[in-house]
C-alpha positions in Angstrom: 72.1 -0.2 56.6 72.1 1.1 53.1 75.0 3.2 51.9 73.8 6.9 51.3 75.3 6.9 47.9 73.4 3.8 46.8 70.2 5.3 48.2 70.9 8.4 46.2 71.5 6.4 43.1 68.3 4.4 43.6 66.3 7.6 44.1 67.8 9.1 41.0 67.0 6.0 38.9 63.4 6.0 40.1 63.2 9.7 39.2 64.7 9.1 35.8 62.3 6.1 35.2 59.3 8.1 36.1 60.5 11.0 34.0 61.1 8.8 31.0 57.7 7.2 31.2 56.2 10.7 31.4 58.3 11.8 28.4 57.2 9.0 26.2 59.9 6.3 26.5 58.6 3.0 27.8 60.5 -0.2 28.0 58.5 -3.4 28.4 60.9 -5.7 30.1 59.0 -8.9 29.2 59.1 -8.6 25.5 62.1 -6.2 25.0 60.0 -3.7 23.0 60.4 0.0 23.1 57.5 2.3 22.5 58.2 5.9 21.6 56.0 8.9 21.4 57.9 11.0 18.9 58.2 14.7 19.6 58.9 16.3 16.2 58.4 19.7 17.8 61.6 19.4 19.8 63.5 18.4 16.7 62.0 21.3 14.7 63.0 23.7 17.5 66.5 22.4 17.4 66.7 22.7 13.6 65.3 26.2 13.8 67.8 27.3 16.5 70.7 25.7 14.5 69.6 27.6 11.4 69.1 30.9 13.4 72.5 30.6 15.0 74.1 29.9 11.6 72.4 32.9 10.0 73.3 35.3 12.9 76.9 34.1 12.9 77.1 34.5 9.1 75.8 38.0 9.3 78.4 38.9 11.9 81.1 37.4 9.6 79.7 39.5 6.7 79.7 42.6 8.8 83.2 42.1 10.2 84.9 40.5 7.2 83.5 39.9 3.7 81.1 37.7 1.7 83.6 34.7 1.5 83.8 34.3 5.2 80.1 34.8 5.6 79.3 32.1 3.1 81.9 29.8 4.6 80.1 30.2 8.0 76.8 29.6 6.4 77.9 26.4 4.7 79.4 25.1 8.0 76.2 25.7 9.9 74.0 24.3 7.1 76.0 21.1 7.1 75.5 20.7 10.9 71.8 21.6 10.7 71.0 19.4 7.7 72.9 16.4 9.1 70.9 16.7 12.4 67.6 17.0 10.5 68.5 13.9 8.5 69.4 12.0 11.6 66.2 13.0 13.4 64.1 12.3 10.3 65.4 8.7 10.2 64.6 8.2 13.8 61.1 9.6 13.7 60.3 7.6 10.6 60.3 4.4 12.7 57.1 2.6 13.8 55.8 3.5 17.2 56.2 0.0 18.6 59.5 -1.7 17.6 61.8 -4.3 19.1 64.7 -2.8 21.1 67.3 -4.5 18.9 65.7 -3.1 15.7 65.6 0.4 17.1 69.2 0.2 18.2 70.3 -1.0 14.8 68.4 1.8 13.1 70.0 4.3 15.5 73.5 3.1 14.7 72.9 3.1 11.0 71.5 6.6 11.3 74.6 7.8 13.2 76.8 6.2 10.6 74.9 7.8 7.7 75.0 11.2 9.5 78.8 11.0 9.8 79.2 10.0 6.2 76.9 12.8 5.0 78.8 15.3 7.2 82.2 14.3 6.0 81.1 14.3 2.3 79.5 17.7 2.6 82.6 19.1 4.3 84.9 17.6 1.7 82.8 19.1 -1.1 82.7 22.5 0.7 86.5 22.6 1.3 87.7 21.1 -2.0 85.1 22.2 -4.6 83.7 25.5 -3.1 87.0 26.4 -1.4 85.4 27.8 1.8 87.5 29.7 4.3 88.4 27.0 6.8 88.2 28.9 10.2 84.7 30.4 9.8 83.5 27.2 8.3 84.7 25.1 11.3 83.6 27.6 13.9 80.1 27.8 12.4 79.9 24.0 12.2 80.9 23.7 15.9 78.5 26.5 16.8 75.6 24.7 15.2 76.5 21.1 16.0 77.7 21.5 19.6 77.0 24.9 21.2 73.3 25.2 20.0 72.7 21.6 21.1 74.0 22.4 24.6 72.0 25.6 24.7 68.8 23.8 23.7 69.1 21.7 26.9 68.8 24.8 29.0 65.4 25.7 27.4 62.6 24.0 29.4 60.2 22.0 27.2 56.6 22.4 28.4 55.7 18.9 27.0 58.4 17.2 29.2 57.8 19.1 32.4 
């Protein structure tokens, strides 16, 4: 007799496998190659929503406080949006049929470069431009975390 939890896990894995093959991620187990169908529309939607959230938050800051806080919020959100766009651009620049190891190495290098870019832009904004820290950090977190979570709630017609 199969444990109900194991049966549930097996069913869930089958569902995820069928969904991933429908969404464009295929793993050929014999040759360890990964084929991807890039979906730049999803990345563009995320970048657009990050920019929109940043602009709305900056306008609220301008209305409630002043120009310095609004620009600080704008810089924080821009850093998050540009870093995400850079990361996505590096990933979608790959060939359609690559070795799994090569794709993983490219992913890790892209993440490392995104972190370096983010830290460098934050240092420049804080030291050189002298942004107001609180709106800057809140706007960064809004664009980098909250918008990414909210995007997951929006159904994608290409994936359904």
